[in-house]
ROBA-193639 format. One record per atom (N, C-alpha, C): residue number from 1; residue in one letter; atom name; x, y, z. Coordinates in Angstrom, 3 decimals. Layout:
<marvos>
seq NUM, type A, atom CA, east X, north Y, up Z .
...
</marvos>
This chain:
<marvos>
seq 1, type X, atom N, east 0.619, north -1.005, up -0.070 .
seq 1, type X, atom CA, east -0.142, north -0.056, up 0.028 .
seq 1, type X, atom C, east 0.805, north 1.409, up 0.183 .
seq 2, type X, atom N, east 0.457, north 2.264, up -0.701 .
seq 2, type X, atom CA, east 1.433, north 3.104, up -1.264 .
seq 2, type X, atom C, east 0.444, north 4.630, up 0.219 .
seq 3, type X, atom N, east 1.773, north 5.003, up 0.374 .
seq 3, type X, atom CA, east 1.094, north 6.190, up 1.267 .
seq 3, type X, atom C, east 0.181, north 7.171, up 0.967 .
seq 4, type X, atom N, east 0.202, north 7.415, up -0.798 .
seq 4, type X, atom CA, east -1.081, north 7.831, up -0.673 .
seq 4, type X, atom C, east -2.517, north 7.179, up -0.613 .
seq 5, type X, atom N, east -2.184, north 6.032, up -0.506 .
seq 5, type X, atom CA, east -3.573, north 5.274, up -0.475 .
seq 5, type X, atom C, east -3.797, north 5.420, up 1.090 .
seq 6, type X, atom N, east -3.077, north 4.759, up 1.828 .
seq 6, type X, atom CA, east -3.026, north 4.987, up 3.318 .
seq 6, type X, atom C, east -3.766, north 6.636, up 3.477 .
seq 7, type X, atom N, east -3.625, north 7.830, up 3.189 .
seq 7, type X, atom CA, east -3.914, north 8.749, up 3.735 .
seq 7, type X, atom C, east -5.294, north 8.472, up 2.564 .
seq 8, type X, atom N, east -5.966, north 8.442, up 1.768 .
seq 8, type X, atom CA, east -7.338, north 8.490, up 0.647 .
seq 8, type X, atom C, east -8.290, north 7.548, up 1.618 .
seq 9, type X, atom N, east -7.672, north 6.400, up 2.468 .
seq 9, type X, atom CA, east -8.235, north 5.963, up 3.310 .
seq 9, type X, atom C, east -8.309, north 6.020, up 4.787 .
seq 10, type X, atom N, east -7.592, north 7.289, up 5.368 .
seq 10, type X, atom CA, east -8.303, north 7.522, up 6.373 .
seq 10, type X, atom C, east -9.046, north 8.606, up 6.273 .
seq 11, type X, atom N, east -8.750, north 9.658, up 4.712 .
seq 11, type X, atom CA, east -10.350, north 10.225, up 4.901 .
seq 11, type X, atom C, east -11.477, north 9.595, up 4.898 .
seq 12, type X, atom N, east -11.357, north 8.404, up 4.201 .
seq 12, type X, atom CA, east -12.465, north 7.831, up 4.233 .
seq 12, type X, atom C, east -13.509, north 7.536, up 5.364 .
seq 13, type X, atom N, east -12.359, north 6.884, up 6.282 .
seq 13, type X, atom CA, east -13.063, north 6.796, up 8.161 .
seq 13, type X, atom C, east -13.238, north 7.930, up 8.353 .
seq 14, type X, atom N, east -12.772, north 9.445, up 7.636 .
seq 14, type X, atom CA, east -12.571, north 10.467, up 8.759 .
seq 14, type X, atom C, east -13.723, north 10.818, up 8.226 .
seq 15, type X, atom N, east -14.464, north 10.568, up 6.812 .
seq 15, type X, atom CA, east -15.714, north 11.126, up 6.226 .
seq 15, type X, atom C, east -17.036, north 10.689, up 6.756 .
seq 16, type X, atom N, east -16.694, north 8.933, up 7.054 .
seq 16, type X, atom CA, east -17.007, north 8.158, up 7.643 .
seq 16, type X, atom C, east -17.850, north 8.738, up 9.255 .
seq 17, type X, atom N, east -16.896, north 9.372, up 9.889 .
seq 17, type X, atom CA, east -17.413, north 9.275, up 11.280 .
seq 17, type X, atom C, east -17.929, north 10.792, up 11.135 .
seq 18, type X, atom N, east -17.366, north 11.856, up 10.540 .
seq 18, type X, atom CA, east -18.255, north 12.841, up 10.121 .
seq 18, type X, atom C, east -20.161, north 12.664, up 9.607 .
seq 19, type X, atom N, east -19.870, north 11.981, up 9.108 .
seq 19, type X, atom CA, east -21.531, north 11.159, up 8.497 .
seq 19, type X, atom C, east -22.453, north 11.044, up 9.651 .
seq 20, type X, atom N, east -21.479, north 10.316, up 10.564 .
seq 20, type X, atom CA, east -22.158, north 9.857, up 11.821 .
seq 20, type X, atom C, east -22.745, north 11.227, up 13.054 .
seq 21, type X, atom N, east -21.818, north 11.755, up 12.983 .
seq 21, type X, atom CA, east -22.100, north 12.660, up 13.286 .
seq 21, type X, atom C, east -23.083, north 13.595, up 12.625 .
seq 22, type X, atom N, east -22.980, north 14.245, up 11.519 .
seq 22, type X, atom CA, east -24.181, north 14.757, up 10.899 .
seq 22, type X, atom C, east -25.518, north 14.265, up 10.865 .
seq 23, type X, atom N, east -25.606, north 13.007, up 11.169 .
seq 23, type X, atom CA, east -26.564, north 12.545, up 11.159 .
seq 23, type X, atom C, east -27.474, north 12.089, up 12.867 .
seq 24, type X, atom N, east -26.765, north 11.985, up 13.328 .
seq 24, type X, atom CA, east -27.350, north 12.730, up 14.660 .
seq 24, type X, atom C, east -27.449, north 13.333, up 15.127 .
seq 25, type X, atom N, east -27.230, north 14.916, up 14.466 .
seq 25, type X, atom CA, east -27.460, north 15.830, up 14.610 .
seq 25, type X, atom C, east -28.482, north 16.241, up 13.907 .
seq 26, type X, atom N, east -28.947, north 15.560, up 13.327 .
seq 26, type X, atom CA, east -30.086, north 16.129, up 12.053 .
seq 26, type X, atom C, east -30.299, north 16.168, up 10.805 .
seq 27, type X, atom N, east -28.933, north 15.970, up 10.590 .
seq 27, type X, atom CA, east -28.330, north 16.439, up 9.210 .
seq 27, type X, atom C, east -28.606, north 15.198, up 8.145 .
seq 28, type X, atom N, east -29.369, north 14.540, up 7.131 .
seq 28, type X, atom CA, east -29.251, north 13.448, up 6.766 .
seq 28, type X, atom C, east -28.397, north 13.930, up 5.663 .
seq 29, type X, atom N, east -28.605, north 15.244, up 4.909 .
seq 29, type X, atom CA, east -28.491, north 14.963, up 3.299 .
seq 29, type X, atom C, east -26.995, north 15.297, up 3.850 .
seq 30, type X, atom N, east -26.294, north 15.840, up 4.348 .
seq 30, type X, atom CA, east -25.165, north 16.148, up 4.508 .
seq 30, type X, atom C, east -24.667, north 15.047, up 4.950 .
seq 31, type X, atom N, east -24.924, north 14.097, up 5.745 .
seq 31, type X, atom CA, east -24.130, north 12.600, up 6.229 .
seq 31, type X, atom C, east -24.244, north 12.102, up 5.090 .
seq 32, type X, atom N, east -25.289, north 12.236, up 3.835 .
seq 32, type X, atom CA, east -25.106, north 11.189, up 3.072 .
seq 32, type X, atom C, east -24.059, north 11.902, up 1.803 .
seq 33, type X, atom N, east -23.956, north 13.114, up 2.028 .
seq 33, type X, atom CA, east -22.826, north 13.527, up 1.316 .
seq 33, type X, atom C, east -21.139, north 13.397, up 1.673 .
seq 34, type X, atom N, east -21.230, north 12.989, up 2.709 .
seq 34, type X, atom CA, east -20.089, north 12.921, up 3.430 .
seq 34, type X, atom C, east -19.863, north 11.209, up 3.349 .
seq 35, type X, atom N, east -20.646, north 10.471, up 3.546 .
seq 35, type X, atom CA, east -20.460, north 8.706, up 2.973 .
seq 35, type X, atom C, east -20.603, north 8.762, up 1.528 .
seq 36, type X, atom N, east -20.585, north 9.377, up 0.840 .
seq 36, type X, atom CA, east -20.236, north 9.981, up -0.640 .
seq 36, type X, atom C, east -19.056, north 9.977, up -0.730 .
seq 37, type X, atom N, east -18.515, north 11.096, up -0.494 .
seq 37, type X, atom CA, east -17.135, north 11.158, up -0.298 .
seq 37, type X, atom C, east -16.080, north 10.189, up 0.220 .
seq 38, type X, atom N, east -16.289, north 9.669, up 1.093 .
seq 38, type X, atom CA, east -15.831, north 8.294, up 1.750 .
seq 38, type X, atom C, east -15.588, north 7.031, up 0.719 .
seq 39, type X, atom N, east -17.221, north 6.552, up -0.021 .
seq 39, type X, atom CA, east -16.729, north 6.152, up -1.256 .
seq 39, type X, atom C, east -15.827, north 6.437, up -1.948 .
seq 40, type X, atom N, east -15.543, north 7.255, up -2.596 .
seq 40, type X, atom CA, east -15.142, north 8.118, up -3.360 .
seq 40, type X, atom C, east -13.812, north 8.005, up -2.656 .
seq 41, type X, atom N, east -13.491, north 8.163, up -1.978 .
seq 41, type X, atom CA, east -11.681, north 8.469, up -1.434 .
seq 41, type X, atom C, east -11.544, north 7.045, up -1.815 .
seq 42, type X, atom N, east -12.346, north 5.924, up -0.890 .
seq 42, type X, atom CA, east -12.016, north 4.465, up -1.362 .
seq 42, type X, atom C, east -11.810, north 4.499, up -2.604 .
seq 43, type X, atom N, east -12.300, north 4.573, up -3.369 .
seq 43, type X, atom CA, east -12.157, north 4.665, up -5.197 .
seq 43, type X, atom C, east -11.057, north 4.874, up -5.878 .
seq 44, type X, atom N, east -10.982, north 5.932, up -5.046 .
seq 44, type X, atom CA, east -9.709, north 6.841, up -5.533 .
seq 44, type X, atom C, east -8.382, north 5.850, up -5.113 .
seq 45, type X, atom N, east -8.507, north 5.318, up -3.857 .
seq 45, type X, atom CA, east -7.515, north 4.521, up -3.184 .
seq 45, type X, atom C, east -6.922, north 3.068, up -4.049 .
seq 46, type X, atom N, east -8.166, north 2.988, up -4.666 .
seq 46, type X, atom CA, east -7.961, north 1.618, up -5.301 .
seq 46, type X, atom C, east -7.430, north 1.931, up -6.469 .
seq 47, type X, atom N, east -7.660, north 2.875, up -7.113 .
seq 47, type X, atom CA, east -7.163, north 3.540, up -8.849 .
seq 47, type X, atom C, east -5.576, north 3.554, up -8.412 .
seq 48, type X, atom N, east -5.428, north 4.575, up -7.109 .
seq 48, type X, atom CA, east -4.019, north 4.882, up -6.933 .
seq 48, type X, atom C, east -3.521, north 3.964, up -7.091 .
seq 49, type X, atom N, east -3.688, north 2.630, up -6.271 .
seq 49, type X, atom CA, east -2.753, north 1.117, up -6.551 .
seq 49, type X, atom C, east -2.321, north 0.488, up -7.779 .
seq 50, type X, atom N, east -3.200, north 1.479, up -8.824 .
seq 50, type X, atom CA, east -3.064, north 0.776, up -10.191 .
seq 50, type X, atom C, east -2.063, north 2.159, up -11.163 .
seq 51, type X, atom N, east -2.105, north 3.146, up -10.312 .
seq 51, type X, atom CA, east -0.605, north 4.675, up -10.509 .
seq 51, type X, atom C, east -2.026, north 5.233, up -11.243 .
seq 52, type X, atom N, east -3.385, north 5.297, up -10.893 .
seq 52, type X, atom CA, east -4.040, north 6.327, up -11.472 .
seq 52, type X, atom C, east -5.030, north 6.902, up -10.821 .
seq 53, type X, atom N, east -5.284, north 8.217, up -11.490 .
seq 53, type X, atom CA, east -5.732, north 9.583, up -10.812 .
seq 53, type X, atom C, east -6.370, north 10.149, up -11.505 .
seq 54, type X, atom N, east -7.223, north 10.745, up -11.385 .
seq 54, type X, atom CA, east -8.126, north 11.376, up -11.886 .
seq 54, type X, atom C, east -8.548, north 12.983, up -11.622 .
seq 55, type X, atom N, east -9.316, north 14.192, up -11.892 .
seq 55, type X, atom CA, east -9.082, north 14.752, up -11.148 .
seq 55, type X, atom C, east -10.671, north 15.695, up -11.448 .
seq 56, type X, atom N, east -11.531, north 14.736, up -12.248 .
seq 56, type X, atom CA, east -13.095, north 14.910, up -11.979 .
seq 56, type X, atom C, east -13.861, north 13.052, up -11.253 .
seq 57, type X, atom N, east -14.362, north 14.092, up -10.260 .
seq 57, type X, atom CA, east -15.053, north 12.669, up -9.957 .
seq 57, type X, atom C, east -15.931, north 11.793, up -10.942 .
seq 58, type X, atom N, east -16.373, north 11.813, up -11.818 .
seq 58, type X, atom CA, east -16.852, north 11.316, up -13.414 .
seq 58, type X, atom C, east -16.053, north 10.423, up -13.733 .
seq 59, type X, atom N, east -14.529, north 10.663, up -13.672 .
seq 59, type X, atom CA, east -13.436, north 9.849, up -14.455 .
seq 59, type X, atom C, east -12.869, north 8.483, up -13.230 .
seq 60, type X, atom N, east -13.360, north 9.488, up -11.519 .
seq 60, type X, atom CA, east -13.123, north 8.325, up -10.618 .
seq 60, type X, atom C, east -14.019, north 7.386, up -11.039 .
seq 61, type X, atom N, east -15.135, north 7.515, up -11.105 .
seq 61, type X, atom CA, east -16.302, north 6.151, up -10.862 .
seq 61, type X, atom C, east -16.104, north 5.630, up -11.625 .
seq 62, type X, atom N, east -15.942, north 6.109, up -13.113 .
seq 62, type X, atom CA, east -16.010, north 5.280, up -14.510 .
seq 62, type X, atom C, east -14.543, north 4.376, up -14.201 .
seq 63, type X, atom N, east -13.449, north 5.256, up -13.806 .
seq 63, type X, atom CA, east -12.500, north 4.159, up -13.786 .
seq 63, type X, atom C, east -12.499, north 3.312, up -12.995 .
seq 64, type X, atom N, east -13.107, north 2.982, up -12.203 .
seq 64, type X, atom CA, east -13.229, north 2.272, up -11.129 .
seq 64, type X, atom C, east -14.183, north 1.583, up -11.766 .
seq 65, type X, atom N, east -15.488, north 1.562, up -12.392 .
seq 65, type X, atom CA, east -15.870, north 0.113, up -12.323 .
seq 65, type X, atom C, east -15.428, north -0.762, up -13.889 .
seq 66, type X, atom N, east -14.114, north 0.491, up -14.614 .
seq 66, type X, atom CA, east -13.711, north -0.230, up -15.785 .
seq 66, type X, atom C, east -12.260, north -1.079, up -14.839 .
seq 67, type X, atom N, east -11.848, north -0.265, up -14.083 .
seq 67, type X, atom CA, east -10.631, north -1.076, up -13.708 .
seq 67, type X, atom C, east -11.282, north -2.593, up -12.962 .
seq 68, type X, atom N, east -11.938, north -2.379, up -11.920 .
seq 68, type X, atom CA, east -12.118, north -2.923, up -10.622 .
seq 68, type X, atom C, east -13.310, north -4.185, up -10.834 .
seq 69, type X, atom N, east -14.462, north -3.247, up -11.617 .
seq 69, type X, atom CA, east -15.699, north -4.078, up -11.847 .
seq 69, type X, atom C, east -15.914, north -5.047, up -13.116 .
seq 70, type X, atom N, east -15.197, north -4.353, up -14.016 .
seq 70, type X, atom CA, east -15.294, north -4.898, up -15.325 .
seq 70, type X, atom C, east -14.839, north -5.900, up -15.339 .
seq 71, type X, atom N, east -13.512, north -6.192, up -14.942 .
seq 71, type X, atom CA, east -11.929, north -7.020, up -14.453 .
seq 71, type X, atom C, east -12.072, north -8.288, up -13.701 .
seq 72, type X, atom N, east -13.746, north -7.946, up -12.741 .
seq 72, type X, atom CA, east -13.508, north -9.044, up -11.945 .
seq 72, type X, atom C, east -13.336, north -9.062, up -10.583 .
seq 73, type X, atom N, east -12.249, north -7.890, up -10.004 .
seq 73, type X, atom CA, east -11.839, north -7.476, up -8.985 .
seq 73, type X, atom C, east -12.764, north -7.728, up -7.707 .
seq 74, type X, atom N, east -13.922, north -6.785, up -8.394 .
seq 74, type X, atom CA, east -14.652, north -6.478, up -7.161 .
seq 74, type X, atom C, east -16.095, north -6.508, up -7.215 .
seq 75, type X, atom N, east -16.740, north -6.824, up -6.564 .
seq 75, type X, atom CA, east -18.801, north -7.267, up -7.000 .
seq 75, type X, atom C, east -18.876, north -5.559, up -7.615 .
seq 76, type X, atom N, east -19.962, north -5.941, up -8.881 .
seq 76, type X, atom CA, east -20.627, north -4.840, up -9.412 .
seq 76, type X, atom C, east -21.406, north -3.429, up -8.030 .
seq 77, type X, atom N, east -21.789, north -4.510, up -6.999 .
seq 77, type X, atom CA, east -22.238, north -3.815, up -6.417 .
seq 77, type X, atom C, east -21.708, north -2.601, up -5.688 .
seq 78, type X, atom N, east -19.887, north -2.736, up -5.744 .
seq 78, type X, atom CA, east -19.494, north -1.026, up -5.370 .
seq 78, type X, atom C, east -19.563, north -0.004, up -5.801 .
seq 79, type X, atom N, east -19.208, north -0.158, up -7.346 .
seq 79, type X, atom CA, east -19.730, north 0.802, up -8.624 .
seq 79, type X, atom C, east -20.999, north 1.652, up -8.174 .
seq 80, type X, atom N, east -22.241, north 0.224, up -8.125 .
seq 80, type X, atom CA, east -23.479, north 0.947, up -8.124 .
seq 80, type X, atom C, east -23.567, north 1.706, up -6.513 .
seq 81, type X, atom N, east -22.960, north 1.223, up -5.590 .
seq 81, type X, atom CA, east -23.494, north 2.011, up -4.712 .
seq 81, type X, atom C, east -22.230, north 3.603, up -4.380 .
seq 82, type X, atom N, east -21.549, north 3.666, up -5.348 .
seq 82, type X, atom CA, east -20.427, north 4.670, up -5.891 .
seq 82, type X, atom C, east -21.844, north 5.853, up -6.391 .
seq 83, type X, atom N, east -22.109, north 4.859, up -7.578 .
seq 83, type X, atom CA, east -23.287, north 6.036, up -8.453 .
seq 83, type X, atom C, east -24.689, north 6.545, up -7.400 .
seq 84, type X, atom N, east -24.795, north 5.724, up -7.145 .
seq 84, type X, atom CA, east -26.024, north 5.943, up -6.147 .
seq 84, type X, atom C, east -25.761, north 7.500, up -4.965 .
seq 85, type X, atom N, east -24.676, north 7.099, up -4.711 .
seq 85, type X, atom CA, east -24.271, north 7.536, up -3.580 .
seq 85, type X, atom C, east -24.064, north 8.954, up -3.697 .
seq 86, type X, atom N, east -23.278, north 9.018, up -5.370 .
seq 86, type X, atom CA, east -23.381, north 9.950, up -5.923 .
seq 86, type X, atom C, east -24.590, north 11.124, up -6.137 .
seq 87, type X, atom N, east -25.221, north 10.449, up -6.723 .
seq 87, type X, atom CA, east -26.806, north 10.947, up -7.670 .
seq 87, type X, atom C, east -27.283, north 11.543, up -5.702 .
seq 88, type X, atom N, east -27.424, north 10.389, up -4.802 .
seq 88, type X, atom CA, east -28.337, north 11.346, up -3.135 .
seq 88, type X, atom C, east -27.011, north 12.741, up -3.031 .
seq 89, type X, atom N, east -25.661, north 12.669, up -2.863 .
seq 89, type X, atom CA, east -24.962, north 13.664, up -2.800 .
seq 89, type X, atom C, east -25.637, north 15.305, up -3.182 .
seq 90, type X, atom N, east -25.250, north 14.672, up -4.388 .
seq 90, type X, atom CA, east -26.663, north 15.785, up -5.536 .
seq 90, type X, atom C, east -27.656, north 16.212, up -4.912 .
seq 91, type X, atom N, east -28.468, north 15.507, up -5.078 .
seq 91, type X, atom CA, east -29.862, north 15.487, up -4.213 .
seq 91, type X, atom C, east -29.712, north 16.807, up -3.001 .
seq 92, type X, atom N, east -28.877, north 16.383, up -2.174 .
seq 92, type X, atom CA, east -28.399, north 16.822, up -0.958 .
seq 92, type X, atom C, east -28.004, north 18.048, up -1.294 .
seq 93, type X, atom N, east -27.153, north 18.404, up -1.895 .
seq 93, type X, atom CA, east -26.698, north 19.807, up -2.428 .
seq 93, type X, atom C, east -27.344, north 20.847, up -3.024 .
seq 94, type X, atom N, east -28.282, north 19.958, up -4.106 .
seq 94, type X, atom CA, east -28.847, north 20.892, up -4.965 .
seq 94, type X, atom C, east -30.191, north 21.033, up -4.808 .
seq 95, type X, atom N, east -30.666, north 20.207, up -4.332 .
seq 95, type X, atom CA, east -32.501, north 19.718, up -4.917 .
seq 95, type X, atom C, east -33.028, north 20.460, up -3.348 .
seq 96, type X, atom N, east -34.186, north 20.140, up -2.807 .
seq 96, type X, atom CA, east -34.675, north 21.096, up -2.017 .
seq 96, type X, atom C, east -34.339, north 20.236, up -0.622 .
seq 97, type X, atom N, east -34.328, north 21.120, up 0.439 .
seq 97, type X, atom CA, east -34.082, north 21.011, up 1.846 .
seq 97, type X, atom C, east -34.848, north 19.825, up 2.521 .
seq 98, type X, atom N, east -33.860, north 19.291, up 2.716 .
seq 98, type X, atom CA, east -34.686, north 17.913, up 2.841 .
seq 98, type X, atom C, east -34.741, north 16.379, up 2.308 .
seq 99, type X, atom N, east -33.782, north 16.836, up 1.382 .
seq 99, type X, atom CA, east -34.415, north 15.995, up 0.311 .
seq 99, type X, atom C, east -33.855, north 14.446, up 0.219 .
seq 100, type X, atom N, east -32.562, north 14.303, up 0.976 .
seq 100, type X, atom CA, east -32.513, north 12.881, up 1.436 .
seq 100, type X, atom C, east -33.058, north 12.373, up 3.175 .
seq 101, type X, atom N, east -33.496, north 11.337, up 2.514 .
seq 101, type X, atom CA, east -33.864, north 10.798, up 4.356 .
seq 101, type X, atom C, east -33.527, north 10.182, up 5.468 .
seq 102, type X, atom N, east -33.456, north 10.323, up 6.800 .
seq 102, type X, atom CA, east -32.178, north 9.422, up 7.293 .
seq 102, type X, atom C, east -32.300, north 7.859, up 7.306 .
seq 103, type X, atom N, east -33.346, north 7.434, up 6.673 .
seq 103, type X, atom CA, east -33.177, north 6.359, up 6.368 .
seq 103, type X, atom C, east -31.955, north 5.957, up 5.071 .
seq 104, type X, atom N, east -31.838, north 6.875, up 4.002 .
seq 104, type X, atom CA, east -31.089, north 7.306, up 2.959 .
seq 104, type X, atom C, east -29.765, north 7.224, up 3.370 .
seq 105, type X, atom N, east -29.738, north 7.669, up 4.518 .
seq 105, type X, atom CA, east -28.652, north 8.324, up 5.138 .
seq 105, type X, atom C, east -27.761, north 7.389, up 5.482 .
seq 106, type X, atom N, east -28.228, north 6.742, up 6.168 .
seq 106, type X, atom CA, east -27.908, north 5.438, up 7.262 .
seq 106, type X, atom C, east -27.767, north 4.212, up 5.987 .
seq 107, type X, atom N, east -28.264, north 3.970, up 5.508 .
seq 107, type X, atom CA, east -28.196, north 3.111, up 4.385 .
seq 107, type X, atom C, east -26.917, north 3.379, up 3.569 .
seq 108, type X, atom N, east -26.319, north 4.754, up 3.276 .
seq 108, type X, atom CA, east -25.169, north 5.114, up 2.713 .
seq 108, type X, atom C, east -24.214, north 4.946, up 3.396 .
seq 109, type X, atom N, east -23.953, north 5.294, up 4.361 .
seq 109, type X, atom CA, east -23.198, north 4.753, up 5.627 .
seq 109, type X, atom C, east -22.635, north 3.787, up 5.936 .
seq 110, type X, atom N, east -23.951, north 3.008, up 5.747 .
seq 110, type X, atom CA, east -23.582, north 1.925, up 5.627 .
seq 110, type X, atom C, east -23.038, north 0.998, up 4.786 .
seq 111, type X, atom N, east -22.794, north 1.146, up 3.470 .
seq 111, type X, atom CA, east -22.073, north 0.869, up 2.140 .
seq 111, type X, atom C, east -20.414, north 1.462, up 2.255 .
seq 112, type X, atom N, east -20.638, north 2.513, up 2.605 .
seq 112, type X, atom CA, east -19.668, north 3.574, up 2.850 .
seq 112, type X, atom C, east -18.563, north 2.488, up 4.077 .
seq 113, type X, atom N, east -19.056, north 2.180, up 4.976 .
seq 113, type X, atom CA, east -18.204, north 1.180, up 5.419 .
seq 113, type X, atom C, east -17.714, north 0.028, up 5.015 .
seq 114, type X, atom N, east -19.249, north -0.571, up 4.413 .
seq 114, type X, atom CA, east -18.387, north -2.109, up 3.614 .
seq 114, type X, atom C, east -17.580, north -1.757, up 2.778 .
seq 115, type X, atom N, east -17.745, north -0.524, up 1.891 .
seq 115, type X, atom CA, east -16.688, north -0.910, up 0.747 .
seq 115, type X, atom C, east -15.285, north 0.346, up 1.471 .
seq 116, type X, atom N, east -15.240, north 0.552, up 2.019 .
seq 116, type X, atom CA, east -13.970, north 0.452, up 3.024 .
seq 116, type X, atom C, east -13.852, north -0.294, up 3.669 .
seq 117, type X, atom N, east -14.091, north -1.432, up 4.167 .
seq 117, type X, atom CA, east -13.700, north -2.874, up 5.044 .
seq 117, type X, atom C, east -13.113, north -3.848, up 3.878 .
seq 118, type X, atom N, east -14.135, north -3.113, up 2.632 .
seq 118, type X, atom CA, east -13.530, north -4.363, up 1.125 .
seq 118, type X, atom C, east -11.660, north -4.082, up 0.822 .
seq 119, type X, atom N, east -11.911, north -2.324, up 1.049 .
seq 119, type X, atom CA, east -10.457, north -1.810, up 0.445 .
seq 119, type X, atom C, east -9.706, north -2.151, up 1.215 .
seq 120, type X, atom N, east -9.481, north -2.006, up 3.164 .
seq 120, type X, atom CA, east -8.872, north -2.111, up 3.657 .
seq 120, type X, atom C, east -8.335, north -4.167, up 3.579 .
seq 121, type X, atom N, east -9.397, north -4.566, up 3.256 .
seq 121, type X, atom CA, east -9.151, north -6.242, up 3.262 .
seq 121, type X, atom C, east -8.032, north -6.375, up 2.026 .
seq 122, type X, atom N, east -8.443, north -5.936, up 0.727 .
seq 122, type X, atom CA, east -7.579, north -6.479, up -0.290 .
seq 122, type X, atom C, east -6.347, north -5.738, up 0.002 .
seq 123, type X, atom N, east -6.035, north -4.794, up 0.473 .
seq 123, type X, atom CA, east -4.403, north -3.536, up 0.484 .
seq 123, type X, atom C, east -4.470, north -3.876, up 1.461 .
seq 124, type X, atom N, east -4.483, north -4.754, up 2.289 .
seq 124, type X, atom CA, east -4.107, north -5.451, up 3.251 .
seq 124, type X, atom C, east -3.462, north -4.784, up 4.781 .
seq 125, type X, atom N, east -5.071, north -3.923, up 5.112 .
seq 125, type X, atom CA, east -4.393, north -3.337, up 6.464 .
seq 125, type X, atom C, east -4.242, north -3.857, up 7.531 .
</marvos>
């Protein structure tokens, strides 16, 4: 594991912790956004291990699907989680107030934890 991967996974852990705090204080939209970032950082860590880096979120999501899902290295569920989380982040950031429910935020946090656990297992953390 590279130092960059380690840093990205720490960012993911911090984002999950922040998501829980936001959810516990009544901010499900912001919690879902932090859960998305946890997944995004995790996907970046996977790509970093392949020597790949991108500046756009869409490029990271696309490359993760191509390099890790199509190749069979990880379940397609993780790519779907990432895509759905990005959609909720956009809805929460740009949609009407309270457009993301508490239940949706909880699901996103749980998915972010699963994604991070997968990365840690595969990267030998």
